[in-house]
mmCIF file of the N, C-alpha and C atoms, coordinates in Angstrom:
data_MODEL
# 
_entry.id   MODEL 
# 
loop_
_atom_site.group_PDB 
_atom_site.id 
_atom_site.type_symbol 
_atom_site.label_atom_id 
_atom_site.label_alt_id 
_atom_site.label_comp_id 
_atom_site.label_asym_id 
_atom_site.label_entity_id 
_atom_site.label_seq_id 
_atom_site.pdbx_PDB_ins_code 
_atom_site.Cartn_x 
_atom_site.Cartn_y 
_atom_site.Cartn_z 
_atom_site.occupancy 
_atom_site.B_iso_or_equiv 
_atom_site.pdbx_formal_charge 
_atom_site.auth_seq_id 
_atom_site.auth_comp_id 
_atom_site.auth_asym_id 
_atom_site.auth_atom_id 
_atom_site.pdbx_PDB_model_num 
ATOM 1   N N  . MET A 1 1  ? -31.530 -8.567  -22.604 1.00 0.00 ? 1  MET A N  1 
ATOM 2   C CA . MET A 1 1  ? -30.742 -9.214  -23.604 1.00 0.00 ? 1  MET A CA 1 
ATOM 3   C C  . MET A 1 1  ? -29.676 -10.054 -22.920 1.00 0.00 ? 1  MET A C  1 
ATOM 4   N N  . GLU A 1 2  ? -29.194 -11.061 -23.619 1.00 0.00 ? 2  GLU A N  1 
ATOM 5   C CA . GLU A 1 2  ? -28.067 -11.853 -23.134 1.00 0.00 ? 2  GLU A CA 1 
ATOM 6   C C  . GLU A 1 2  ? -26.829 -11.417 -23.886 1.00 0.00 ? 2  GLU A C  1 
ATOM 7   N N  . THR A 1 3  ? -25.729 -11.308 -23.158 1.00 0.00 ? 3  THR A N  1 
ATOM 8   C CA . THR A 1 3  ? -24.480 -10.883 -23.777 1.00 0.00 ? 3  THR A CA 1 
ATOM 9   C C  . THR A 1 3  ? -23.306 -11.513 -23.053 1.00 0.00 ? 3  THR A C  1 
ATOM 10  N N  . ARG A 1 4  ? -22.151 -11.457 -23.676 1.00 0.00 ? 4  ARG A N  1 
ATOM 11  C CA . ARG A 1 4  ? -20.913 -11.931 -23.040 1.00 0.00 ? 4  ARG A CA 1 
ATOM 12  C C  . ARG A 1 4  ? -20.031 -10.713 -22.816 1.00 0.00 ? 4  ARG A C  1 
ATOM 13  N N  . ILE A 1 5  ? -19.462 -10.638 -21.628 1.00 0.00 ? 5  ILE A N  1 
ATOM 14  C CA . ILE A 1 5  ? -18.634 -9.497  -21.255 1.00 0.00 ? 5  ILE A CA 1 
ATOM 15  C C  . ILE A 1 5  ? -17.242 -10.003 -20.920 1.00 0.00 ? 5  ILE A C  1 
ATOM 16  N N  . ARG A 1 6  ? -16.228 -9.316  -21.437 1.00 0.00 ? 6  ARG A N  1 
ATOM 17  C CA . ARG A 1 6  ? -14.838 -9.707  -21.207 1.00 0.00 ? 6  ARG A CA 1 
ATOM 18  C C  . ARG A 1 6  ? -14.294 -8.988  -19.987 1.00 0.00 ? 6  ARG A C  1 
ATOM 19  N N  . SER A 1 7  ? -13.623 -9.733  -19.127 1.00 0.00 ? 7  SER A N  1 
ATOM 20  C CA . SER A 1 7  ? -13.004 -9.144  -17.937 1.00 0.00 ? 7  SER A CA 1 
ATOM 21  C C  . SER A 1 7  ? -11.656 -8.536  -18.298 1.00 0.00 ? 7  SER A C  1 
ATOM 22  N N  . ALA A 1 8  ? -11.052 -7.855  -17.343 1.00 0.00 ? 8  ALA A N  1 
ATOM 23  C CA . ALA A 1 8  ? -9.737  -7.259  -17.555 1.00 0.00 ? 8  ALA A CA 1 
ATOM 24  C C  . ALA A 1 8  ? -8.682  -8.338  -17.818 1.00 0.00 ? 8  ALA A C  1 
ATOM 25  N N  . LYS A 1 9  ? -8.922  -9.556  -17.330 1.00 0.00 ? 9  LYS A N  1 
ATOM 26  C CA . LYS A 1 9  ? -7.993  -10.678 -17.536 1.00 0.00 ? 9  LYS A CA 1 
ATOM 27  C C  . LYS A 1 9  ? -8.192  -11.356 -18.887 1.00 0.00 ? 9  LYS A C  1 
ATOM 28  N N  . GLY A 1 10 ? -9.245  -10.954 -19.616 1.00 0.00 ? 10 GLY A N  1 
ATOM 29  C CA . GLY A 1 10 ? -9.483  -11.501 -20.944 1.00 0.00 ? 10 GLY A CA 1 
ATOM 30  C C  . GLY A 1 10 ? -10.449 -12.668 -20.991 1.00 0.00 ? 10 GLY A C  1 
ATOM 31  N N  . THR A 1 11 ? -11.018 -13.069 -19.860 1.00 0.00 ? 11 THR A N  1 
ATOM 32  C CA . THR A 1 11 ? -11.999 -14.157 -19.866 1.00 0.00 ? 11 THR A CA 1 
ATOM 33  C C  . THR A 1 11 ? -13.399 -13.595 -20.083 1.00 0.00 ? 11 THR A C  1 
ATOM 34  N N  . TYR A 1 12 ? -14.266 -14.406 -20.662 1.00 0.00 ? 12 TYR A N  1 
ATOM 35  C CA . TYR A 1 12 ? -15.639 -13.988 -20.952 1.00 0.00 ? 12 TYR A CA 1 
ATOM 36  C C  . TYR A 1 12 ? -16.615 -14.683 -20.021 1.00 0.00 ? 12 TYR A C  1 
ATOM 37  N N  . ARG A 1 13 ? -17.694 -13.977 -19.687 1.00 0.00 ? 13 ARG A N  1 
ATOM 38  C CA . ARG A 1 13 ? -18.786 -14.536 -18.884 1.00 0.00 ? 13 ARG A CA 1 
ATOM 39  C C  . ARG A 1 13 ? -20.098 -14.084 -19.498 1.00 0.00 ? 13 ARG A C  1 
ATOM 40  N N  . GLY A 1 14 ? -21.108 -14.945 -19.393 1.00 0.00 ? 14 GLY A N  1 
ATOM 41  C CA . GLY A 1 14 ? -22.422 -14.609 -19.914 1.00 0.00 ? 14 GLY A CA 1 
ATOM 42  C C  . GLY A 1 14 ? -23.240 -13.848 -18.884 1.00 0.00 ? 14 GLY A C  1 
ATOM 43  N N  . PHE A 1 15 ? -23.977 -12.855 -19.344 1.00 0.00 ? 15 PHE A N  1 
ATOM 44  C CA . PHE A 1 15 ? -24.820 -12.037 -18.471 1.00 0.00 ? 15 PHE A CA 1 
ATOM 45  C C  . PHE A 1 15 ? -26.181 -11.824 -19.120 1.00 0.00 ? 15 PHE A C  1 
ATOM 46  N N  . LEU A 1 16 ? -27.200 -11.761 -18.267 1.00 0.00 ? 16 LEU A N  1 
ATOM 47  C CA . LEU A 1 16 ? -28.522 -11.333 -18.660 1.00 0.00 ? 16 LEU A CA 1 
ATOM 48  C C  . LEU A 1 16 ? -28.631 -9.882  -18.229 1.00 0.00 ? 16 LEU A C  1 
ATOM 49  N N  . VAL A 1 17 ? -28.916 -8.991  -19.167 1.00 0.00 ? 17 VAL A N  1 
ATOM 50  C CA . VAL A 1 17 ? -28.953 -7.555  -18.883 1.00 0.00 ? 17 VAL A CA 1 
ATOM 51  C C  . VAL A 1 17 ? -30.390 -7.064  -18.990 1.00 0.00 ? 17 VAL A C  1 
ATOM 52  N N  . ARG A 1 18 ? -30.857 -6.426  -17.935 1.00 0.00 ? 18 ARG A N  1 
ATOM 53  C CA . ARG A 1 18 ? -32.203 -5.835  -17.910 1.00 0.00 ? 18 ARG A CA 1 
ATOM 54  C C  . ARG A 1 18 ? -32.056 -4.358  -17.578 1.00 0.00 ? 18 ARG A C  1 
ATOM 55  N N  . SER A 1 19 ? -32.802 -3.513  -18.267 1.00 0.00 ? 19 SER A N  1 
ATOM 56  C CA . SER A 1 19 ? -32.740 -2.078  -17.973 1.00 0.00 ? 19 SER A CA 1 
ATOM 57  C C  . SER A 1 19 ? -34.075 -1.420  -18.300 1.00 0.00 ? 19 SER A C  1 
ATOM 58  N N  . ILE A 1 20 ? -34.307 -0.295  -17.636 1.00 0.00 ? 20 ILE A N  1 
ATOM 59  C CA . ILE A 1 20 ? -35.540 0.469   -17.835 1.00 0.00 ? 20 ILE A CA 1 
ATOM 60  C C  . ILE A 1 20 ? -35.220 1.951   -17.650 1.00 0.00 ? 20 ILE A C  1 
ATOM 61  N N  . PRO A 1 21 ? -35.740 2.815   -18.511 1.00 0.00 ? 21 PRO A N  1 
ATOM 62  C CA . PRO A 1 21 ? -35.452 4.240   -18.372 1.00 0.00 ? 21 PRO A CA 1 
ATOM 63  C C  . PRO A 1 21 ? -36.382 4.916   -17.357 1.00 0.00 ? 21 PRO A C  1 
ATOM 64  N N  . GLN A 1 22 ? -35.873 5.944   -16.717 1.00 0.00 ? 22 GLN A N  1 
ATOM 65  C CA . GLN A 1 22 ? -36.721 6.835   -15.922 1.00 0.00 ? 22 GLN A CA 1 
ATOM 66  C C  . GLN A 1 22 ? -36.975 8.038   -16.808 1.00 0.00 ? 22 GLN A C  1 
ATOM 67  N N  . LEU A 1 23 ? -38.254 8.330   -17.046 1.00 0.00 ? 23 LEU A N  1 
ATOM 68  C CA . LEU A 1 23 ? -38.612 9.421   -17.945 1.00 0.00 ? 23 LEU A CA 1 
ATOM 69  C C  . LEU A 1 23 ? -38.959 10.678  -17.163 1.00 0.00 ? 23 LEU A C  1 
ATOM 70  N N  . GLY A 1 24 ? -38.593 11.827  -17.708 1.00 0.00 ? 24 GLY A N  1 
ATOM 71  C CA . GLY A 1 24 ? -38.959 13.112  -17.133 1.00 0.00 ? 24 GLY A CA 1 
ATOM 72  C C  . GLY A 1 24 ? -40.380 13.490  -17.527 1.00 0.00 ? 24 GLY A C  1 
ATOM 73  N N  . GLY A 1 25 ? -40.848 14.594  -17.028 1.00 0.00 ? 25 GLY A N  1 
ATOM 74  C CA . GLY A 1 25 ? -42.195 15.067  -17.316 1.00 0.00 ? 25 GLY A CA 1 
ATOM 75  C C  . GLY A 1 25 ? -42.463 15.299  -18.787 1.00 0.00 ? 25 GLY A C  1 
ATOM 76  N N  . ASP A 1 26 ? -41.420 15.618  -19.537 1.00 0.00 ? 26 ASP A N  1 
ATOM 77  C CA . ASP A 1 26 ? -41.583 15.868  -20.976 1.00 0.00 ? 26 ASP A CA 1 
ATOM 78  C C  . ASP A 1 26 ? -41.345 14.616  -21.820 1.00 0.00 ? 26 ASP A C  1 
ATOM 79  N N  . GLY A 1 27 ? -41.147 13.477  -21.159 1.00 0.00 ? 27 GLY A N  1 
ATOM 80  C CA . GLY A 1 27 ? -40.977 12.216  -21.877 1.00 0.00 ? 27 GLY A CA 1 
ATOM 81  C C  . GLY A 1 27 ? -39.551 11.880  -22.261 1.00 0.00 ? 27 GLY A C  1 
ATOM 82  N N  . THR A 1 28 ? -38.589 12.732  -21.926 1.00 0.00 ? 28 THR A N  1 
ATOM 83  C CA . THR A 1 28 ? -37.195 12.437  -22.240 1.00 0.00 ? 28 THR A CA 1 
ATOM 84  C C  . THR A 1 28 ? -36.608 11.535  -21.150 1.00 0.00 ? 28 THR A C  1 
ATOM 85  N N  . VAL A 1 29 ? -35.581 10.781  -21.527 1.00 0.00 ? 29 VAL A N  1 
ATOM 86  C CA . VAL A 1 29 ? -34.920 9.882   -20.577 1.00 0.00 ? 29 VAL A CA 1 
ATOM 87  C C  . VAL A 1 29 ? -34.059 10.713  -19.633 1.00 0.00 ? 29 VAL A C  1 
ATOM 88  N N  . VAL A 1 30 ? -34.318 10.573  -18.334 1.00 0.00 ? 30 VAL A N  1 
ATOM 89  C CA . VAL A 1 30 ? -33.551 11.280  -17.306 1.00 0.00 ? 30 VAL A CA 1 
ATOM 90  C C  . VAL A 1 30 ? -32.351 10.435  -16.886 1.00 0.00 ? 30 VAL A C  1 
ATOM 91  N N  . ARG A 1 31 ? -32.585 9.125   -16.669 1.00 0.00 ? 31 ARG A N  1 
ATOM 92  C CA . ARG A 1 31 ? -31.513 8.195   -16.314 1.00 0.00 ? 31 ARG A CA 1 
ATOM 93  C C  . ARG A 1 31 ? -31.979 6.779   -16.596 1.00 0.00 ? 31 ARG A C  1 
ATOM 94  N N  . TRP A 1 32 ? -31.023 5.862   -16.587 1.00 0.00 ? 32 TRP A N  1 
ATOM 95  C CA . TRP A 1 32 ? -31.309 4.449   -16.808 1.00 0.00 ? 32 TRP A CA 1 
ATOM 96  C C  . TRP A 1 32 ? -31.044 3.677   -15.524 1.00 0.00 ? 32 TRP A C  1 
ATOM 97  N N  . TYR A 1 33 ? -31.915 2.715   -15.244 1.00 0.00 ? 33 TYR A N  1 
ATOM 98  C CA . TYR A 1 33 ? -31.708 1.778   -14.150 1.00 0.00 ? 33 TYR A CA 1 
ATOM 99  C C  . TYR A 1 33 ? -31.495 0.405   -14.778 1.00 0.00 ? 33 TYR A C  1 
ATOM 100 N N  . GLY A 1 34 ? -30.543 -0.349  -14.261 1.00 0.00 ? 34 GLY A N  1 
ATOM 101 C CA . GLY A 1 34 ? -30.289 -1.649  -14.859 1.00 0.00 ? 34 GLY A CA 1 
ATOM 102 C C  . GLY A 1 34 ? -29.658 -2.623  -13.899 1.00 0.00 ? 34 GLY A C  1 
ATOM 103 N N  . ILE A 1 35 ? -29.660 -3.881  -14.332 1.00 0.00 ? 35 ILE A N  1 
ATOM 104 C CA . ILE A 1 35 ? -29.062 -4.957  -13.557 1.00 0.00 ? 35 ILE A CA 1 
ATOM 105 C C  . ILE A 1 35 ? -28.391 -5.928  -14.522 1.00 0.00 ? 35 ILE A C  1 
ATOM 106 N N  . HIS A 1 36 ? -27.257 -6.474  -14.110 1.00 0.00 ? 36 HIS A N  1 
ATOM 107 C CA . HIS A 1 36 ? -26.555 -7.505  -14.863 1.00 0.00 ? 36 HIS A CA 1 
ATOM 108 C C  . HIS A 1 36 ? -26.568 -8.766  -13.999 1.00 0.00 ? 36 HIS A C  1 
ATOM 109 N N  . ILE A 1 37 ? -27.118 -9.848  -14.532 1.00 0.00 ? 37 ILE A N  1 
ATOM 110 C CA . ILE A 1 37 ? -27.196 -11.113 -13.805 1.00 0.00 ? 37 ILE A CA 1 
ATOM 111 C C  . ILE A 1 37 ? -26.241 -12.099 -14.469 1.00 0.00 ? 37 ILE A C  1 
ATOM 112 N N  . ASP A 1 38 ? -25.307 -12.625 -13.695 1.00 0.00 ? 38 ASP A N  1 
ATOM 113 C CA . ASP A 1 38 ? -24.323 -13.579 -14.202 1.00 0.00 ? 38 ASP A CA 1 
ATOM 114 C C  . ASP A 1 38 ? -25.024 -14.912 -14.470 1.00 0.00 ? 38 ASP A C  1 
ATOM 115 N N  . ILE A 1 39 ? -25.039 -15.347 -15.736 1.00 0.00 ? 39 ILE A N  1 
ATOM 116 C CA . ILE A 1 39 ? -25.692 -16.594 -16.111 1.00 0.00 ? 39 ILE A CA 1 
ATOM 117 C C  . ILE A 1 39 ? -24.692 -17.600 -16.690 1.00 0.00 ? 39 ILE A C  1 
ATOM 118 N N  . GLU A 1 40 ? -23.424 -17.389 -16.456 1.00 0.00 ? 40 GLU A N  1 
ATOM 119 C CA . GLU A 1 40 ? -22.391 -18.262 -17.021 1.00 0.00 ? 40 GLU A CA 1 
ATOM 120 C C  . GLU A 1 40 ? -22.552 -19.702 -16.556 1.00 0.00 ? 40 GLU A C  1 
ATOM 121 N N  . GLU A 1 41 ? -22.816 -19.929 -15.277 1.00 0.00 ? 41 GLU A N  1 
ATOM 122 C CA . GLU A 1 41 ? -22.957 -21.289 -14.762 1.00 0.00 ? 41 GLU A CA 1 
ATOM 123 C C  . GLU A 1 41 ? -24.166 -21.987 -15.381 1.00 0.00 ? 41 GLU A C  1 
ATOM 124 N N  . GLN A 1 42 ? -25.236 -21.258 -15.634 1.00 0.00 ? 42 GLN A N  1 
ATOM 125 C CA . GLN A 1 42 ? -26.413 -21.842 -16.278 1.00 0.00 ? 42 GLN A CA 1 
ATOM 126 C C  . GLN A 1 42 ? -26.074 -22.304 -17.697 1.00 0.00 ? 42 GLN A C  1 
ATOM 127 N N  . HIS A 1 43 ? -25.298 -21.502 -18.412 1.00 0.00 ? 43 HIS A N  1 
ATOM 128 C CA . HIS A 1 43 ? -24.903 -21.866 -19.771 1.00 0.00 ? 43 HIS A CA 1 
ATOM 129 C C  . HIS A 1 43 ? -24.003 -23.096 -19.757 1.00 0.00 ? 43 HIS A C  1 
ATOM 130 N N  . ARG A 1 44 ? -23.110 -23.172 -18.813 1.00 0.00 ? 44 ARG A N  1 
ATOM 131 C CA . ARG A 1 44 ? -22.213 -24.332 -18.717 1.00 0.00 ? 44 ARG A CA 1 
ATOM 132 C C  . ARG A 1 44 ? -22.983 -25.596 -18.375 1.00 0.00 ? 44 ARG A C  1 
ATOM 133 N N  . ALA A 1 45 ? -24.015 -25.477 -17.536 1.00 0.00 ? 45 ALA A N  1 
ATOM 134 C CA . ALA A 1 45 ? -24.816 -26.632 -17.141 1.00 0.00 ? 45 ALA A CA 1 
ATOM 135 C C  . ALA A 1 45 ? -25.637 -27.180 -18.309 1.00 0.00 ? 45 ALA A C  1 
ATOM 136 N N  . GLN A 1 46 ? -25.987 -26.318 -19.250 1.00 0.00 ? 46 GLN A N  1 
ATOM 137 C CA . GLN A 1 46 ? -26.770 -26.764 -20.417 1.00 0.00 ? 46 GLN A CA 1 
ATOM 138 C C  . GLN A 1 46 ? -25.878 -27.526 -21.349 1.00 0.00 ? 46 GLN A C  1 
# 
Protein backbone atom coordinates (compact mmCIF):
# COMPACT_ATOMS: atom_id res chain seq x y z
CA MET A 1 0.00 0.00 0.00
CA GLU A 2 1.03 3.62 -0.40
CA THR A 3 0.78 5.88 2.61
CA ARG A 4 2.05 9.17 4.01
CA ILE A 5 3.90 9.14 7.31
CA ARG A 6 4.45 12.19 9.51
CA SER A 7 7.87 12.75 11.05
CA ALA A 8 8.51 14.05 14.56
CA LYS A 9 9.04 17.50 12.98
CA GLY A 10 5.55 17.39 11.45
CA THR A 11 6.52 16.93 7.79
CA TYR A 12 4.97 14.18 5.66
CA ARG A 13 6.66 11.78 3.24
CA GLY A 14 5.18 9.18 0.93
CA PHE A 15 6.07 5.52 1.42
CA LEU A 16 5.35 2.26 -0.34
CA VAL A 17 4.75 -0.37 2.35
CA ARG A 18 5.15 -4.09 1.65
CA SER A 19 4.69 -6.82 4.25
CA ILE A 20 4.25 -10.57 4.49
CA PRO A 21 3.41 -12.75 7.50
CA GLN A 22 5.44 -15.71 8.70
CA LEU A 23 2.98 -18.46 9.57
CA GLY A 24 3.42 -21.13 12.23
CA GLY A 25 2.66 -24.81 11.73
CA ASP A 26 -0.95 -24.27 12.79
CA GLY A 27 -1.45 -21.41 10.33
CA THR A 28 -1.34 -18.57 12.87
CA VAL A 29 0.82 -15.49 12.27
CA VAL A 30 4.10 -15.81 14.17
CA ARG A 31 5.61 -12.48 13.02
CA TRP A 32 5.47 -9.93 10.23
CA TYR A 33 8.27 -9.00 7.86
CA GLY A 34 8.05 -5.67 6.08
CA ILE A 35 9.78 -2.88 4.24
CA HIS A 36 9.03 0.83 3.83
CA ILE A 37 10.30 2.40 0.60
CA ASP A 38 10.49 6.20 0.47
CA ILE A 39 8.68 7.30 -2.71
CA GLU A 40 8.35 11.02 -1.94
CA GLU A 41 10.77 12.11 -4.69
CA GLN A 42 8.88 10.02 -7.26
CA HIS A 43 5.62 11.73 -6.29
CA ARG A 44 7.22 15.17 -6.55
CA ALA A 45 8.64 14.34 -9.99
CA GLN A 46 5.17 13.42 -11.27
